[in-house]
N, C-alpha and C positions, 0 to 999 in steps of 0.2 A: 646276200642271198642264202648263205649257209645258216645264218642266224634265223632267218624266216623258216627254213626247213625244220630246224629244231623247235621253233615256236609252234609249227604245225603238229609236230610229234607230241609236244606237250599238250596241245589242245586235244589230241586224240586220247591221250592218257587220262585227262581230266574230264572230258566230255564225250568223246567219240564212243566210249564203251558203255554209254548210258542211253536208255530209251528216250530221255529228255530231248535229245538232238533229233530223234526220228519221229517227232510228233507224239511221243508217249507210247508208241507202238512197241510193246514188249516182244511181239512175234516178228518184228521186221527182219527179213533175211539179211539185209545189209548190216544191221546191228550184230547179228549172230556171226557174220563173216568178219567184221572188224574185231569183235571180241576174240574170236579164234586166232586171227592173224596176230593181234597184239600180244596175246599170251604166248604164241609160238615165237614171235620175235624177241620177247623178253627173256627166253631161255638162253640163246647165244649171247645176249647182252650181259648176262652174268659173268661170262668169260671175257668178252671183248672189252668191256668197260671196267674190268676188275681193278686195274691199277689206279683208277680215278675214284674208287670208293674209299670212304673212311674205314677204319679198322673194323668197326662193328659190322658194316655191310660186307666187308671181305669175309668175315667169319660166316655170315649168313650165306653168302654166295657159295662158299665151299660146301656147306651143309646141303644147300638146295641142289647143286650140281650132283653131288654124291647120291642124294635121294632120287633124283630124276633118272640117273643111270641105273640105279637099282630097280626102279619101276619098269624101265625099258627091258632090262635083263629078265625080270620076273615075267613080263609079258611074252618074251621070246621063249623062255623055258617052259612056261605053263601052257601057252596057247599057240606057240609056233609062229608068232608074228611080233615084230618089234613094238608095234603100237596096237594092242588089242582094243584099248579104249582111250581115245584122245581126251574124253571127258574126265577120266581119272587123272590124267597128267596135267591138263590145263587147270583144273580146280586147285591142284597143289601149287601150280606155278603162278597163280594170281598174285600172291603176296610178293613175288619177285619183281612185280611192276613198280614197287616202291623204289627199288634200286635203280631201275631204268629212269624213273621220273627224276631222281636225284641227279643223275648224270645229265639228262636232257636239260634240266633247269639251268645247270651250269653253263650250257652252251647257248641257251635262249636268252640270257640276260643281255641288256637290261629289260626288265618286264615288270610293270606295275601290278601289284596284287589286286588293286581295285578293279582291273579289267576282268578278273575271275568273277568278282561279284556282279559286274554288269552282264557278263555272259549268262550267269545263272538266272538273274531276274529277266533278262531278255528272252531266254528260252521259255520260261514260265509264261511270259506275256504272250508269246506266239502260240504256245500250246493251249493255254486256257482261254485267252480272249480272241485272238485272230482265228484260231481253229474252232472256237466255240465250244470247247469241251466243258467248260465250267457251267454252261447253261443246261447241261444234261445232269447236273448234280442236284440231288434232292435231299441232301443232308443226312444220308444214310450210308452205312458202310458198304452196302451193295452197289451204290451208285457213284462211288468215289472215282474221280477222274485222273488220279495219279496213283502210282505205286508208292510203297513206303520208301523204296530206294530213291525215287525222284524227290519225294518230300524231304528226305534227309539232306538234300542239297541246301535247302533253305536255312539250315542251321548256320551256314557260312555267312550269308549276308546279315542275318540277325546278330551274330556275334560281332561282325565287322562294324556295323552301325552302333552297336552298344559301346564298343571301345572308343569309337570316334566321338560319340556323345559324351562319354565320361572325360574325354580330353578337351573337346571344343565347346560343349554345351550348346550346340545349335538345335533349335526346335525341329528343323527338317530331319535331323538325324533321329530325334525321338519319335517322330511320326513314322519314319522308315522302320525303326525297331518294332513299334506297335503293329505296323502293317505286316511285316514278315512273321512276327510271332502269331498274330491273329490268323494269318493265312495258314500257318502250320496247324493251328487248332481247328480251323474251318475244314481243312482237308481230311481230318478225322482219322489220322493214323496215330493210335495211342502210343505206340513205341516211340515215334518221332516227337510227340508232345513231351513225353517223359525225358527223352534225350536232350531236347533244347533247354528244358528247365535245369537239368543237371549241368549242361554246358555253360549256362549262365552262372550257375553256382561255382563252376571252375574259375570263371572270370573274377568273381567276388573273392574266391580263395586266393588267387594270385595277387589280387590287390591287398588282401589282408597280410600276406607274408612279404609284401614289398617287392614283388617281382615286376609289377607294373607301376612305373613312376609317373608323376605329373598328371594324375587323373583323379577325379572325384565325381561323385554322383550328386547333382544339384537336386536334393530331395524335395525342397519346397516347390520349385518350379515344376518338377516332374509330377508331384502329387496334385498340384493345381491343374495341370493339363489333363491328367487322367480323370479328375473330378468333372471337368468341363465336358470331356468326351463322353463319360457315362451319362451325364445329364442330357446331352444331345441325342445319344443313341437309344437310351431307355425307351422313349415313346415309340421308336421305330420297331422295336422287338415285338410290340403288340400286333404289328401288321403281319407277322409270320404265322403260318398255321400252327396251332397249339400242338397237334400230334407230331409234327416234324420237329418242333423244338424239344418236346419230351423225348422223342427217339434219339435226337442228337445228344442230349444231356445223358441219357442212359448209356449210350455208346462211350461217351467220355468217362463215365463212372466205371466202365469196364477196366480201366487202368488198375484200379485197386481191388476190384471184385469181379473177375471174369465170370460171365454167365455161361450157361450151357450153349447158347447160340452165338457166343463170342468166339473169335478165333483164338483168343488167349487160352481158353479152356482146351481147345483142340491141340494147341502147341504143347501144353502141359502133358497131355496124353501121349503125344508123339515123342516128346523128350524123355518121358518116363520109360517108354519101350526101348529106345535106342541106348539110353544109359544102362539098361539091363544087359545089353549086348557087348558093351565096351570091356567089362572085366575079362571076357574070353580072349580078347586080343588087345591088351592095354598099350603095348609099346608101339606097334606099327599099324594097327587098325586092320580093317577088313579089305581095303583096297579093291582089287578086281572081283573078289568073291562078293563083296558088298554091292558092287555095281551089278553083277549078275542077278543077285537076289531081288533087285528093284525095290520099290517102295512097299513096305510091309503093311502099311495102313491103306485099305482099299479106297481108291479115289479115281474116278474116270479121267481126271485131268493129269494124272501122273503117268510118266512113260513106263514101258515094260521093264527097262533097265535103268539103273541109276537111282539115286534118292534125292528127294527135295526136303532136306532137313532144315527147319527154320533157323535154329540156333547155330551161329558160327562155331561156338565152342564144341557143341555136341557133334556137329558135322565133321570137324577136324578130328575129334577123338574117335569117332566111329570109323571114318574112312582112312585116316592116317595115323591114328594113335597119339600117344603123348609126344612122339617125335614131331609130328606135323603141327600140333598145337604149340609146342615150344618155339618152333621156328616162327610161326605167326606172331606170337606174343613177344618174341625177342626183337622183331622188327619194330613193333608198335611201342613197347615199353622202352626199348633201347633208344628210339628216336626221341621219346618224351624226356628220358633222363639226360640225353645229350643236350637237348634244347635247354633244359633246366640248369644243368651244371655249367654250360659254356657261356651263359649270359647272366650278368648281374641283374639287369632289368630287361624286360621284353619290349620290343617294338610292337606296333600295331599288328603287323603281319605275323610276328611270332606268337603274340597272344591269341589271335584268332585261330591259327593253325594248331597251337598247343591244345586249346580247349576243344576244337573240333575233333582232333585225333583222339583225345582222351574220351570224348563223348562216344566215339565209335566203340569203345569197350562196353558201354551201356547198350548201344544199338545192337551189338553182336549177341546179346543175351537172347533176343527174340528173333533176329534175322541174320542171315549170312551177310557179311560185310560186302557192300557193292564193290564191283571191280574198280570203279573210279576212286574209291576210298584210298586204295593203295597208292594212287598217284599223289593224293594230298599228303600221305605219310612221307613219301619221298620229298615232296615240297617242304614239309616241315623240317626234315633233316637238313636240307639245303639252307633254308632261312635260319635254322638253329646254329649252323656253323658259320654263317656269314656275319661279318662284323659291320654294323650300321655305320654310315658316314657321319651322322650328326647327333645321334642319341647320347653320345658320351663325350663331354667336354674335355679338352686337353689341359693338363696342368703344365703351364709353360715354365714353372719353376723347376720342375723335375723332368720335363719333356716326356712324361708318361701319361697314359690314359687309363681310365677305369676299364675300358674295353677297347680293343684295337679300332682305329678310325677308318679302316678300309678293308674290303674283302681280302682274306688271306688265302694262300694256297693250302691244299689239304695236306698238312704236315702230319705224317704218321707218328712222329716222335712227340706230338703234343701230350703233355703229361695229364691233361684232363680228358683225353680221348677215352671212350668206353672200349674196353677190351673184352 
């Protein structure tokens, strides 16, 4: 029973904080409540789960708790109330959900990673097909039926089936790769398209440096299948309205050349302004004063207070300064380094999580990282520290293994631990 409670908590961290679960409704009051409660619950978890964290996360927990205390004291001193703006506090606390996910995953085991992939594909099937959202899509950026945050989820199954295909060479896995990749392109979020291409590049990079063993890409079979698909699909493209195809291609080309009517151009303008404000308060940012100023770029969709800065990095620098950005990057980069150093070769789960987490660094250039992303970061730390049962053969002559053959306790004295 306790295990299933933790599995429910893990589900909330990975999916409950995304509009994907609520029919894609970004304005769902239930979504807003779950996000607020999850962020609030993640704050005491930094203390209550402290002794179960690896050393890196202990350091982060100390820094986060200290910063949160300072935010509360500033609110009390400047505005006469302990929580002048929960928005300012929760935005900073989002990254702490990675630590919570790490702890929860340890209690939710055993859990197959493939279930995460099934959930993602299942939610997209419900939202786009059963709810009929995809039928309202006319291949333009104005009619998109998902947000970039939701589309970013699809990078996980795309990477998962890519790694499986390179290991098992099954055609069904190739079709699933092509389906998820094509769907990402079809949804027309240029940032996500760029992100998935770079994520696939990370898989190739890991293969090149020998971090992923026993896999290869059957180039001949793959090229043959792709050629057959192109031959079969090419005639069908002529049935599509020419103006829609031209508009779709033009939007895709905005990846490299943002036009005036593309959001990429708007993001550059916004980023340029906020970057000019950062040197005034480089260390700890604008915090509550920035919240009171609201969004400086006039837009009727923006609230009177708070900012909607697209870039994760500029958002952190503007609102929380270098201190906030360092904490964010320490969690992400520290997790990636821990995964890389502690494992001679990666399992399927480790490969997918490593590349997905690394791709978030690219996604964060154009968008704030989704709340659920931090759950996957914590998942990456857990899988990175876990020793697989069968990926490393035992040398019976020396009774040693290339990597330990069973999950190990979190030993703070491990010489390979990130400090």
